[in-house]
C-alpha positions in Angstrom: 0.0 0.0 0.0 1.3 3.4 -0.8 0.2 7.0 -1.1 2.0 10.3 -1.9 1.6 14.0 -1.4 3.1 17.3 -2.7 4.3 19.6 0.1 5.2 23.2 -0.4 8.5 23.1 1.6 12.0 22.3 0.5 13.2 18.7 0.7 15.6 19.5 3.6 12.8 20.8 5.8 10.4 18.0 5.0 13.0 15.3 5.6 14.2 16.9 8.8 10.6 17.0 10.3 10.0 13.4 9.4 13.3 12.3 10.9 12.7 14.4 14.1 9.2 12.9 14.5 10.6 9.4 14.0 13.3 10.1 16.7 10.7 11.4 19.1 8.2 8.6 18.5 10.9 5.9 19.0 12.8 7.8 21.6 16.1 7.6 19.7 19.3 9.6 19.8 22.4 9.6 17.5 22.6 8.0 14.1 19.3 6.3 13.2 20.5 3.4 11.0 20.0 0.0 12.8 18.7 1.7 16.0 16.0 -0.3 17.8 13.1 0.7 20.0 10.9 -1.6 22.1 7.6 -0.7 23.7 4.6 -2.6 25.1 1.2 -2.2 23.5 -2.0 -3.0 25.3 -4.1 -5.7 23.7 -7.1 -7.8 24.6 -4.8 -10.5 26.0 -2.6 -8.1 28.1 0.4 -6.4 26.7 2.3 -7.2 23.5 5.9 -6.3 22.8 6.5 -4.2 19.7 10.0 -3.9 18.4 10.9 -1.3 15.8 14.2 -1.2 13.8 15.4 1.6 11.5 16.5 -0.3 8.4 17.3 2.4 5.8 18.4 6.0 6.0 19.4 8.1 3.1 19.4 11.8 4.0 16.8 13.7 2.0 15.8 10.5 0.1 14.6 7.7 2.3 13.6 6.7 5.8 12.5 3.2 6.5 11.7 1.1 9.6 10.3 -2.3 10.4 7.8 -3.0 13.2 7.8 -6.5 14.6 4.7 -7.7 16.5 4.8 -11.5 17.2 5.0 -13.2 13.8 3.9 -10.0 11.9 6.2 -7.4 10.4 5.2 -4.0 8.9 7.8 -2.1 6.9 7.1 1.6 6.7 9.0 3.7 4.1 9.1 7.4 3.6 10.7 8.5 0.3 11.4 12.1 -0.7 11.8 13.7 -4.1 12.7 17.3 -4.8 10.1 18.8 -7.2 11.8 22.2 -7.5 10.5 25.6 -6.7 10.3 24.7 -3.0 8.1 21.7 -3.4 8.8 18.1 -2.1 6.9 15.0 -3.1 6.6 12.5 -0.2 5.6 8.9 -0.7 4.5 6.8 2.3 4.5 3.0 1.8 3.6 0.2 4.2 4.1 -3.5 3.5 2.9 -6.1 5.9 4.0 -9.7 6.1 3.7 -12.6 8.5 5.3 -16.0 9.3 1.8 -17.2 9.9 0.3 -18.6 6.6 -3.2 -17.5 7.6 -2.1 -13.9 8.3 0.1 -13.8 5.2 -2.9 -14.6 3.0 -5.0 -12.1 5.0 -2.5 -9.3 4.2 -2.5 -10.3 0.6 -6.3 -10.3 0.5 -6.5 -6.8 2.0 -4.0 -5.5 -0.5 -6.5 -6.1 -3.3 -7.9 -2.9 -4.8 -11.4 -3.6 -3.7 -10.5 -4.0 0.0 -7.5 -1.6 0.2 -9.4 1.7 0.5 -9.2 1.9 4.3 -5.5 1.3 4.4 -5.0 3.9 1.7 -7.1 6.5 3.6 -5.0 5.8 6.7 -1.8 6.6 4.8 -3.3 9.6 3.2 -4.3 11.0 6.6 -0.8 10.6 7.9 0.5 12.5 4.8 -2.1 15.2 5.2 -1.1 15.7 8.8 2.5 16.0 7.8 1.6 18.6 5.1 -0.5 20.6 7.6 2.3 20.6 10.1 4.8 21.8 7.6 2.7 24.3 5.6 0.5 25.5 8.4 -3.2 26.1 8.0 -4.1 27.8 4.8 -6.6 30.7 5.1 
């Protein structure tokens, strides 16, 4: 699943904000690549451990991390492209996989166009939030 948005800010500002938000969310300091964050998420069966690892960092081009929850993995990737004249195109992509055969097929099923609209809307909301944060409210 992936979505993109055009933001009226230069690529350095956009990348910096996404990187700073990732650092704050995962409580990381120093170089990001290969850093790991672990937290406990409430669930119906108590708490579940979520491990997140920064897998790719290319300044002003790419930020990617993988979240591990039991047998499931979700790879989240932000990619950035300079569009000139102070504009930056940001693409947000999420790919889910699982070691469980049943969940693997579930992820494949929900990636079909007819069932993917909810996931696409979630990604679009994240991008819209980033755009509003960077550009401010338009009047």
